[in-house]
N, C-alpha and C positions, 0 to 999 in steps of 0.2 A: 463503480470499480476504483479501488485504490491502487495507485502505483506511484513509484519514484524511479528516478534513474539510476541506473546500476551503480554510476559513481557515488550518488548520495547513499544509496543503501550500504555500499561498501564502507563509506566513511562512518555510518552510523554503526555498522557492525563491529569496525575496527574499534571505535571509540568503547563500544560494550566490552569488547573482549580485554582491552587493555585496562578498564577499570575493575576488572576480575583477575588482573595479574596475569594474563594469557597474552603471549607474544603471538602477533600475526602481521603479516606482510599486507598492505593495502591493496597492492597491484594483484596479489593471488587471491584475497578475497573478491574483488571486483570480477576476476576471470572465472570464479567459482559460480559467482551470481549470475553472469551473463550466461555460462554453460547451462545452469539449472533453469534459466528462463527459457532459453532456446528448447530444452527438453520439456518443459511444462506446456509451452506453446504448441509444440508439436506432436504431442502424444495422440494416439488413435482414439484413446477413451478419455472423455471429459478434458479435452484441452483446454488450458487456462486462457480464455478469451473472454471479454466482456459481453454482457447479455444486449441485445439490440438496443433495449431501452435504458441501458444502463447509463448513470451520470459517471464522467470521468473525474476523478479527483487525483492528480498528480502532486504529490506533496513534497516535491524534491525541494522546493524552496519555502515550504511550511512547516510551521512547528506543530506540536500536539494540539494547543489549544485553537490555533487557527484552523487546523483541519476539522476538529470537531464543531467550530462554529460555522464552517462552511456546510457541513452535513446538515446541522440543525436549521440553517436558513432552507436549504433545500427541502427539507421536511416540512418547515413552515409553509414554503410556497405551494406545495403539493398537498399538504392535510391527506394523507390516506384514510385517515379516519374522521367521521364528523366531530366538530368541536363538543367536549363534554360527555364523550362516550369512552367507555374503557374496553379494550380488547386483551384478551389473554392469549 
């Protein structure tokens, strides 16, 4: 289950918007993300919550490469498929 702090996600979104020439206030972005998170977690149908057996990846302080490396480590530890087999 991939997550990051609202502050970090707001920072990332702000950087993305600015790079496209779109002005945005960091505080507004964070407030919007926090409101969306609250809605998503509390909706009656399919609330956004991790599965009971989910691994939690908080990438607030991780880059893309570090996040991918961690997921690959988890996969290698669990090997959902026998080595040498291919599943589509």
